[in-house]
MIBA-58543 format. One record per residue (C-alpha): x negated, y negated, z negated. Coordinates in steps of 0.02 Angstrom, whole numbers, padded with zeros to 5 digits, always signed. Example, Ala and Ser with C-alpha at 12.3 -4.5 7.8 and 13.67 -1.06 7.14 Angstrom:
2
-00615+00225-00390-00684+00053-00357
! end
This chain:
977
-04735-03501-05715-04921-03512-05677-05042-03406-05779-05189-03524-05745-05252-03536-05925-05204-03420-06068-05266-03422-06248-05233-03292-06383-05113-03338-06523-05150-03177-06618-05018-03071-06702-04867-03182-06733-04679-03173-06749-04577-03214-06595-04404-03288-06609-04283-03282-06462-04125-03376-06507-03981-03410-06389-04036-03487-06226-04186-03573-06304-04361-03526-06244-04459-03407-06356-04549-03484-06506-04688-03414-06614-04710-03422-06803-04837-03361-06928-04712-03248-07016-04535-03181-06992-04479-03282-07143-04541-03443-07061-04446-03399-06903-04284-03362-06998-04297-03529-07087-04266-03616-06921-04124-03503-06866-03949-03576-06861-03854-03428-06786-03851-03287-06659-03876-03210-06540-04058-03200-06593-04201-03077-06610-04364-03067-06708-04513-02963-06658-04694-02962-06714-04835-02932-06591-04986-03002-06501-04951-03157-06398-05041-03264-06270-05005-03449-06252-04997-03543-06088-05067-03719-06070-04898-03795-06116-04885-03687-06273-04757-03565-06202-04787-03388-06270-04802-03244-06147-04845-03059-06142-04763-02889-06175-04710-02932-06352-04616-03085-06290-04525-02982-06159-04478-02853-06291-04406-02989-06402-04302-03054-06256-04232-02879-06226-04183-02869-06410-04098-03039-06399-03999-02979-06247-03926-02838-06354-03883-02949-06504-03705-03003-06454-03690-03139-06586-03800-03050-06715-03981-03066-06768-04084-02912-06727-04254-02874-06801-04385-02753-06736-04467-02627-06853-04632-02725-06859-04544-02886-06905-04429-02797-07030-04580-02730-07124-04623-02910-07170-04448-02950-07236-04433-02853-07399-04278-02889-07498-04179-02951-07348-04010-02873-07306-04064-02769-07156-03955-02634-07081-04045-02491-06994-03962-02469-06823-04073-02324-06775-04197-02295-06634-04151-02365-06464-04226-02377-06290-04235-02549-06213-04221-02591-06028-04410-02612-06013-04419-02419-06024-04567-02423-06144-04567-02324-06307-04404-02325-06408-04388-02456-06545-04308-02443-06718-04193-02592-06732-04121-02680-06885-03977-02802-06901-03995-02950-07018-03840-02966-07130-03661-02953-07068-03567-02795-07030-03673-02671-06930-03605-02615-06763-03662-02511-06615-03788-02576-06490-03762-02567-06303-03940-02509-06276-04001-02396-06137-03953-02247-06246-03767-02282-06226-03782-02221-06046-03834-02039-06020-04003-02045-05934-04171-01965-05916-04265-02118-05857-04451-02093-05885-04538-02178-06030-04663-02305-05964-04830-02327-06050-04848-02507-05992-04729-02654-05974-04643-02708-05813-04715-02872-05748-04636-02989-05621-04518-02938-05482-04373-03030-05564-04299-03094-05400-04320-02925-05313-04242-02829-05458-04090-02943-05465-04062-02930-05277-04079-02740-05281-03952-02727-05423-03831-02828-05316-03859-02719-05163-03845-02559-05263-03678-02614-05333-03612-02639-05157-03680-02485-05069-03706-02301-05097-03884-02279-05031-04029-02398-05058-04206-02345-05011-04357-02436-05079-04489-02414-04944-04671-02463-04961-04849-02405-04951-04931-02305-05090-04965-02412-05243-04840-02547-05195-04738-02519-05354-04586-02431-05279-04565-02308-05422-04582-02437-05560-04464-02559-05475-04334-02422-05449-04342-02368-05631-04324-02549-05689-04174-02578-05576-04093-02417-05637-04120-02464-05819-04057-02643-05798-03896-02584-05714-03866-02428-05819-03706-02498-05893-03621-02485-05723-03641-02295-05722-03547-02222-05872-03579-02043-05817-03766-02065-05812-03923-02126-05728-04027-01978-05676-04206-01979-05619-04264-01841-05503-04452-01832-05473-04494-01753-05305-04679-01751-05341-04699-01565-05309-04613-01503-05153-04469-01388-05205-04392-01252-05100-04229-01348-05106-04200-01531-05154-04025-01492-05214-04090-01359-05331-04206-01483-05414-04063-01609-05430-03952-01475-05505-04086-01428-05631-04108-01611-05679-03921-01636-05704-03898-01467-05791-03775-01409-05658-03760-01219-05643-03786-01164-05463-03652-01046-05401-03745-00921-05289-03606-00904-05162-03585-01092-05128-03766-01145-05157-03847-01292-05245-03779-01429-05132-03597-01382-05156-03623-01353-05341-03696-01527-05366-03564-01609-05256-03423-01523-05351-03499-01580-05517-03516-01762-05462-03357-01781-05357-03261-01882-05487-03407-01958-05581-03489-02128-05579-03672-02086-05571-03834-02167-05510-03952-02037-05441-04133-02093-05424-04238-01990-05303-04423-02033-05318-04557-01997-05186-04439-01938-05050-04571-01944-04914-04633-01772-04966-04467-01688-04924-04387-01816-04810-04276-01696-04711-04216-01606-04867-04173-01770-04954-04080-01833-04800-03975-01674-04784-03932-01676-04969-03891-01862-04971-03772-01846-04824-03669-01712-04913-03673-01804-05079-03620-01974-05013-03487-01900-04901-03400-01812-05046-03438-01920-05198-03377-02099-05172-03432-02163-05343-03607-02092-05337-03748-02207-05284-03922-02152-05231-04078-02255-05262-04224-02180-05167-04408-02221-05158-04506-02169-05006-04650-02221-04897-04529-02215-04752-04339-02232-04739-04223-02082-04739-04149-02137-04574-03966-02112-04624-03814-02213-04569-03766-02340-04703-03938-02335-04782-03999-02503-04850-04187-02509-04830-04279-02627-04947-04460-02652-04899-04553-02679-05063-04660-02835-05037-04828-02867-05119-04825-02959-05283-04832-03146-05274-05002-03211-05327-04941-03277-05495-04853-03112-05532-05010-03016-05484-05114-03125-05600-04991-03093-05742-05000-02906-05709-05191-02912-05709-05195-03006-05874-05073-02887-05958-05161-02730-05899-05328-02809-05947-05268-02816-06126-05275-02626-06134-05463-02622-06104-05512-02792-06174-05386-02841-06308-05441-03022-06322-05453-03053-06135-05380-03221-06085-05387-03336-05936-05488-03494-05938-05536-03610-05795-05679-03502-05732-05600-03330-05754-05433-03388-05683-05514-03428-05515-05596-03256-05507-05436-03164-05557-05334-03259-05427-05463-03214-05296-05455-03030-05347-05265-03028-05338-05262-03116-05170-05393-03002-05093-05297-02850-05155-05139-02911-05065-05040-02908-05228-05032-02717-05222-04987-02671-05402-05090-02511-05406-05243-02603-05338-05223-02744-05465-05207-02619-05609-05360-02523-05552-05459-02685-05541-05404-02739-05715-05462-02572-05785-05642-02623-05745-05637-02765-05871-05706-02644-05999-05875-02655-05911-05868-02798-05786-05828-02983-05794-05692-03052-05678-05818-03129-05558-05910-02962-05548-05748-02873-05504-05716-03003-05370-05889-02974-05297-05863-02786-05308-05711-02797-05196-05827-02817-05047-05818-02627-05054-05650-02610-05136-05628-02423-05108-05791-02387-05197-05740-02498-05344-05558-02446-05364-05585-02261-05395-05536-02245-05577-05350-02234-05603-05233-02204-05749-05202-02030-05817-05025-01961-05817-04983-02007-05637-04991-01901-05479-05166-01875-05411-05126-01970-05252-05089-02125-05356-05244-02117-05467-05351-02215-05346-05310-02339-05211-05405-02240-05080-05316-02080-05128-05146-02165-05117-05178-02230-04941-05265-02069-04890-05111-01969-04939-05004-02070-04818-05139-02059-04684-05149-01870-04700-04963-01853-04664-04987-01926-04489-05013-01819-04336-05171-01843-04233-05098-01966-04108-05024-02076-04243-05189-02072-04339-05277-02135-04183-05155-02282-04167-05169-02317-04354-05359-02334-04354-05363-02434-04191-05241-02562-04261-05375-02608-04388-05459-02722-04261-05311-02843-04268-05333-02982-04396-05183-03080-04456-05056-02970-04367-05010-02931-04189-04863-02920-04069-04786-02768-03987-04863-02806-03817-05038-02789-03893-05006-02607-03938-05008-02466-03813-04902-02348-03918-04741-02432-03976-04665-02266-04031-04816-02231-04141-04805-02409-04209-04623-02378-04258-04675-02221-04352-04813-02316-04443-04687-02449-04493-04571-02313-04557-04713-02242-04662-04751-02416-04733-04927-02418-04663-04881-02566-04551-04767-02710-04599-04641-02783-04476-04610-02969-04501-04509-03079-04383-04567-03001-04221-04746-02977-04278-04832-02832-04361-04974-02825-04485-05069-02713-04605-05104-02764-04782-05288-02806-04790-05323-02660-04905-05243-02537-04783-05331-02622-04636-05500-02594-04719-05458-02411-04746-05407-02396-04563-05567-02485-04508-05669-02357-04604-05577-02217-04512-05611-02307-04347-05797-02311-04387-05795-02128-04435-05718-02088-04266-05856-02186-04178-05729-02295-04089-05765-02467-04163-05862-02542-04017-05742-02479-03884-05587-02536-03976-05660-02708-04016-05703-02725-03832-05522-02691-03786-05466-02814-03921-05578-02948-03843-05514-02910-03668-05333-02924-03726-05354-03093-03810-05462-03163-03671-05325-03117-03547-05193-03193-03661-05290-03357-03682-05330-03377-03496-05151-03335-03445-05089-03471-03563-05207-03608-03498-05086-03682-03369-04973-03731-03515-05110-03848-03577-05071-03965-03434-04882-03952-03439-04822-03902-03613-04949-03900-03753-04814-03857-03880-04780-03696-03786-04967-03663-03779-04984-03689-03966-04836-03577-04002-04918-03441-03900-05095-03455-03968-05078-03521-04146-05008-03357-04219-05160-03267-04148-05289-03383-04225-05367-03246-04335-05371-03124-04190-05453-03256-04081-05585-03286-04215-05622-03100-04221-05630-03089-04032-05746-03240-04023-05863-03168-04154-05873-03004-04057-05887-03083-03885-06021-03210-03930-06126-03076-04015-06137-02964-03861-06290-02950-03751-06186-03024-03610-06088-03164-03696-05988-03215-03543-05821-03153-03608-05849-03239-03775-05897-03401-03688-05744-03393-03576-05634-03368-03729-05715-03513-03821-05680-03627-03673-05501-03566-03656-05454-03599-03838-05549-03761-03869-05387-03857-03898-05342-03735-04039-05465-03819-04155-05375-03985-04142-05239-03904-04248-05234-03888-04436-05392-03988-04463-05511-03851-04408-05622-03959-04299-05785-03913-04386-05748-03728-04362-05708-03754-04179-05865-03855-04149-05967-03713-04225-05893-03586-04103-05916-03701-03954-06096-03742-04001-06134-03556-04016-06056-03526-03846-06160-03665-03766-06317-03606-03854-06302-03430-03782-06339-03504-03609-06419-03673-03651-06491-03706-03478-06343-03650-03375-06271-03780-03256-06102-03700-03222-05920-03748-03228-05902-03639-03382-06040-03735-03469-05958-03900-03422-05792-03837-03491-05875-03788-03655-05958-03959-03671-05793-04045-03630-05711-03938-03764-05842-03996-03888-05801-04176-03845-05615-04146-03868-05638-04066-04038-05763-04200-04092-05626-04331-04065-05560-04298-04241-05719-04223-04316-05870-04321-04254-05801-04468-04152-05970-04556-04137-06058-04405-04061-06066-04431-03871-06199-04302-03828-06082-04160-03778-05975-04275-03670-06133-04346-03589-06202-04175-03545-06032-04116-03485-06018-04270-03375-06187-04235-03295-06142-04055-03251-05964-04096-03195-06030-04235-03081-06165-04121-03012-06038-03983-02973-05903-04099-02906-05779-04048-03043-05669-04203-03035-05551-04159-03176-05689-04114-03298-05784-04270-03248-05632-04380-03283-05608-04299-03454-05790-04321-03500-05778-04503-03448-05627-04527-03561-05719-04443-03704-05870-04555-03674-05758-04707-03675-05684-04649-03839-05858-04640-03914-05897-04817-03854-05733-04883-03925-05803-04903-04099-05963-04991-04048-05940-05079-03881-05768-05134-03818-05833-05189-03649-05920-05023-03617-05765-04927-03675-05657-05030-03556-05768-05002-03405-05791-04815-03434-05604-04792-03467-05566-04885-03306-05684-04768-03212-05602-04616-03296-05430-04676-03243-05486-04692-03061-05570-04521-03065-05423-04432-03149-05329-04394-02989-05191-04271-03036-05261-04237-03210-05125-04315-03316-05218-04296-03480-05374-04384-03416-05270-04525-03341-05161-04551-03495-05306-04544-03617-05396-04677-03512-05239-04786-03512-05226-04765-03700-05407-04817-03726-05389-04973-03620-05232-05014-03717-05324-04996-03882-05460-05117-03824-05327-05245-03779-05236-05213-03943-05395-05239-04043-05417-05406-03956-05235-05449-03993-05185-05452-03810-05028-05356-03854-04924-05408-03705-05055-05338-03586-05078-05179-03690-04894-05131-03699-04870-05073-03518-05025-04964-03532-04963-04887-03694-04789-04858-03624-04857-04767-03471-04979-04663-03573-04849-04616-03704-04727-04554-03572-04851-04430-03500-04927-04377-03666-04758-04343-03746-04694-04250-03594-04843-04131-03598-04844-04110-03787-05012-04197-03810-04960-04238-03987-05127-04300-04051-05151-04440-03925-04964-04475-03914-04955-04503-04103-05103-04621-04090-05017-04723-03954-04856-04734-04054-04950-04784-04210-05043-04924-04119-04881-04982-04041-04808-04991-04216-04955-05100-04268-04919-05216-04121-04738-05228-04173-04791-05272-04350-04905-05409-04283-04756-05479-04189-04651-05468-04349-04530-05345-04266-04495-05237-04418-04360-05121-04346-04469-05075-04197-04623-05055-04307-04530-04936-04422-04453-04838-04279-04622-04815-04193-04711-04768-04355-04580-04637-04399-04588-04568-04222-04778-04558-04236-04765-04458-04397-04636-04344-04319-04745-04313-04166-04905-04280-04265-04830-04172-04403-04830-04004-04308-05017-04021-04280-05050-04004-04467-05210-04100-04433-05283-04203-04575-05343-04343-04462-05195-04363-04344-05055-04335-04470-05129-04447-04602-05167-04587-04481-04983-04595-04439-04935-04582-04623-05046-04732-04658-04955-04832-04526-04784-04787-04597-04840-04825-04774-04901-04998-04719-04733-05033-04636-04645-04992-04800-04770-05096-04896-04755-05253-04789-04566-05233-04792-04575-05246-04982-04545-05063-05028-04711-05026-05112-04645-04871-05200-04595-04796-05032-04770-04831-04969-04848-04740-05116-04729-04592-05089-04783-04579-04907-04966-04579-04958-04948-04458-05104-04971-04294-05007-05115-04374-04911-05204-04419-05072-05181-04243-05142-05261-04175-04984-05400-04303-05001-05444-04230-05171-05488-04063-05089-05549-04126-04921-05679-04242-04995-05741-04404-04916-05660-04401-04745-05638-04541-04619-05460-04592-04580-05451-04765-04500-05341-04885-04597-05318-04771-04748-05421-04875-04870-05340-05037-04811-05165-04968-04836-05205-04907-05011-05285-05074-05050-05130-05169-04994-05014-05053-05092-05113-05079-05252-05126-05266-05220-04938-05282-05205-04918-05172-05358-05023-05295-05458-05171-05176-05477-05305-05292-05414-05460-05200-05474-05400-05039-05390-05353-05137-05234-05528-05211-05223-05608-05039-05236-05501-04974-05092-05531-05125-04980-05718-05106-05007-05707-04931-04931-05621-04987-04771-05768-05063-04676-05873-04942-04570-06047-05016-04536-06107-05021-04357-05931-05022-04282-05793-05147-04254-05715-05068-04408-05852-05156-04509-05740-05310-04512-05583-05217-04569-05521-05254-04743-05649-05392-04776-05525-05536-04779-05405-05435-04888-05545-05388-05007-05598-05569-05020-05418-05620-05059-05414-05496-05203-05584-05553-05266-05519-05732-05263-05364-05681-05360-05478-05596-05486-05577-05758-05506-05733-05688-05422-05744-05832-05297-05930-05818-05266-05913-05638-05210-05760-05685-05107-05856-05822-05014-05999-05702-04972-05877-05570-04907-05787-05700-04801-05948-05762-04723-05981-05585-04664-05800-05568-04607-05807-05724-04498-05972-05673-04421-05910-05496-04384-05741-05546-04314-05814-05680-04202-05945-05558-04137-05814-05426-04099-05684-05552-04036-05547-05498-04158-05423-05643-04168-05308-05575-04303-05448-05524-04420-05537-05690-04388-05379-05787-04428-05360-05690-04591-05540-05731-04639-05522-05915-04594-05364-05927-04698-05451-05853-04848-05598-05972-04826-05472-06113-04827-05411-06062-05000-05590-06085-05064-05628-06248-04969-05600-06430-05009-05438-06501-04935-05511-06579-04777-05609-06423-04729-05465-06314-04786-05350-06402-04664-05470-06368-04521-05483-06183-04568-05297-06154-04596-05249-06241-04435-05379-06146-04335-05306-05986-04406-05131-06043-04360-05186-06086-04183-05263-05913-04160-05105-05830-04220-04992-05934-04110-05099-05906-03956-05092-05717-03979-04911-05699-04032-04956-05646-04210-04791-05698-04290-04821-05602-04451-04988-05691-04469-04900-05858-04437-04800-05827-04596-04964-05808-04691-05022-05973-04612-04865-06059-04675-04899-05995-04851-05078-06058-04842-05024-06229-04777-04890-06239-04912-05027-06218-05042-05134-06349-04955-04991-06475-04948-04960-06450-05133-05147-06469-05172-05148-06639-05084-04995-06703-05177-04869-06681-05038-04745-06578-05139-04592-06626-05035-04674-06565-04875-04737-06410-04966-04560-06372-05023-04489-06394-04847-04618-06274-04774-04599-06148-04916-04409-06142-04908-04411-06126-04719-04541-05988-04724-04440-05897-04858-04286-05898-04748-04385-05837-04597-04461-05698-04703-04288-05645-04761-04224-05642-04582-04373-05539-04522-04382-05426-04675-04557-05469-04736-04557-05534-04916-04706-05625-04989-04827-05534-05101-04775-05546-05284-04844-05693-05380-04815-05833-05256-04736-05998-05309-04556-06016-05249-04511-06198-05210-04341-06277-05182-04276-06424-05082-04109-06494-05029-04169-06506-04849-04100-06380-04726-04224-06237-04691-04305-06246-04520-04327-06109-04392-04498-06030-04369-04539-06134-04216-04480-06293-04300-04576-06266-04461-04734-06228-04362-04710-06389-04264-04682-06481-04429-04845-06423-04509-04941-06465-04352-04866-06641-04352-04908-06664-04535-05089-06628-04494-05088-06766-04361-05004-06886-04482-05157-06875-04595-05265-06972-04474-05327-06866-04331-05345-06987-04181-05251-06953-04021-05404-06972-03910-05593-06964-03915-05707-06833-03991-05621-06848-04160-05456-06790-04084-05524-06620-04031-05476-06466-04132-05609-06340-04189-05555-06222-04050-05567-06360-03919-05740-06405-03981-05794-06223-03966-05730-06220-03786-05827-06379-03748-05989-06308-03819-05977-06153-03708-05924-06251-03554-06069-06371-03576-06187-06221-03583-06121-06169-03411-06007-06026-03463-05866-05987-03342-05684-05980-03398-05685-05788-03406-05847-05793-03507-05774-05921-03626-05617-05816-03644-05718-05660-03683-05822-05750-03814-05676-05839-03896-05553-05692-03870-05426-05787-03768-05357-05770-03592-05421-05869-03442-05259-05966-03440-05281-06018-03621-05459-06077-03585-05393-06178-03438-05259-06256-03550-05387-06304-03684-05499-06385-03552-05351-06485-03484-05316-06551-03660-05500-06594-03682-05506-06688-03516-05351-06788-03564-05415-06832-03738-05589-06882-03675-05528-06969-03517-05635-06863-03398-05590-06763-03243-05701-06609-03228-05837-06497-03299-05977-06606-03232-05913-06758-03325-05881-06648-03479-06062-06588-03480-06126-06765-03465-06012-06829-03603-06063-06685-03716-06246-06719-03684-06226-06904-03727-06135-06858-03889-06273-06737-03939-06403-06874-03910-06304-07001-04012-06275-06885-04159-06457-06833-04162-06520-07012-04184
! end
């Protein structure tokens, strides 16, 4: 349980009863008043309370240990018994508890007194501990299990890792399994003979003729004993020789050893003692702090400092205890600051322990001093690795194995690392040897070679490239810092160019841009391929960090063009097109087309250009034309592992499927997009795909599923701050709208628009709809006026249709009919079937407003059936109508509503017969615009323009554009008089 905030409860009585959690009371009598039976225990002591009121601390643990001995009775500690005069208390004597702290006099409340199965029932000499044992519950339980199944278990770990304390706790907890005793043998001072020290501990007389080993073996041959050998690294060979003889001849004897390196015996189980988990380290800090500052507790400010201290000290118990000891003179934040020179700070250790364990530096130094010269050299040189390393980065694998054995290096799943505390010690030794510069140079050379050797994978298998480079991120940072700081920064610049893609992972774009800018700035006037690569890298990283910044791509394009670097030129063109995408569709299209032609064999440049052209078409709702481009781009991007762009393509394809009301395909594509983006761990990419999936769930009627998808995103948003993720605000707005939370929905929709870009129009129609539903119609009308202007300017049919529909809800019936039918026409012309369903709902409302309830019912029932077939329910709150008429298909109901409009009086010929869209086409044609120009302005294809003109000619009885211009001019003159 987290120790985030702790407050003192003072001296209270703790009650542990049965399996219930501990409870605290003002007095023992108050605790007993609530007791209904055993097993139970009462103890009085100082207690801290967590935020949820749960008591914690040494006194609580002691009470639990008492309860574990109760066996159906109620046991009372001496402190609690002193406050229960007159009660029937039976003195059971002084007993040791499994926490190994000072013995406790225990009383039994009422009943017939009986013996306790305390630690004293097993012969032992386990050392009395002056402080309580904190944490390690999982490790202790696992070690007990392993010890029960094997004869030799060695706890291996660096100095200060808590090997001795963990071994003693495991021995005490499992003492009942060893009826002939648990014996602790301290090998702190090197004896002439390990067996002689064991014999002396056990009280075994040594027969001179057979020697100590045979004497001990003979004594233990038929006994069930746990022998604990502490600090074996001092006499490793002697311990190994003795253990072999003992285990060979004594089948019921088990050995629990602690050592900085394994014994190296057959059948030995080696348990590497891990650092404390952060929460356990915090609990240890707080408990030890109580010895020097009795009222010390954690609050919001001190908790952050203590967690930082425990994290920086790698959870090494000795280091945490030494840091806590400073609370007598320093505040937690001062201790945290002091850890910048941790070996200077942590120099005051507890009395009563070996000298080598009194300070952190002394503990590590003792291990260091046991190494021979060659191993010391390897040890200090390994300090340049940050975040671990692989075997191929080390020139002395045999030495590395010896350092692992001595617990100075940790081996983890094929990688090796030093705890940060040990690495700092080793770095100090490296500086003392005067080797820092030379070794950091070799470190840079190694990782530059690694990065450049991996570069071909960028163009054929980015997943393999990431798997190779991602584990070395910290080493690459260190190498970049060193390389870019040198007088000749060429190696650092080369490394920065080689790993540019690394910063597209895990949302570290800002960090990557900083490295790349530094690399460029070291040679600001250079016109080289390397400079072009660095600038291209900046453009790639800016894609998810600063998408509107085109300067790096522009400069890279200049240099690449000047040097004839075709691939770099194509990539810079694609990046430039990406920058234009938000502000100028036509420019983005033309530059992307140029990039596609220039790409040659560069698959990434070609596919990114295809994707960008597809996005332009998608934004203009030309989905049929966009799909082949997306399909081709996705195939190449997925094959190469270009997950970022591939996930974008899949997400946009899902949006197209939604627009076409193809729910199964939309869901499949959205889920695939999430799956593709997830390994990147990138805030922008991953959450863009999550937004798409959440919207699919939302429109399919499962709002709760949509909220579940967005939940982790929103938690990240709390820490990431105000970040830009396209579509996020709109999705949240729609989720809240469908959940009936209109005020919250309006706040989210208001955040969706991005001024100065085509995204300025996003969410406006939806926001206006919510404002209308809230009764704020004036605000809704103003928002819709902006929405219509923006969507017409950007040629966004779907968004324009949404805005027109919403204007129709606010308009008088005649104008509303014009607006709703124009929206329907736009949706039909662009295959926006999901939008057509919204048009049917709008026209149903209009029919009802004008008294045509029967027609409204026919449309509503038909639309309801179509929605059920497609899987898109209406938003909650709509009016459900009924009719005995058979529901119509989607095509039939659309034809029906269009006929009903004609039935209300629109003439079949003449100017009055023209629709708003046809009138707009006429205006542009009369001005002299060509069909392609009209299509671009009214976001429709050339063929659609041609069809509209044919209808106009037929309705007006004219044959060509010349006659149309003349007729339009005459009409303007007439209407102006």
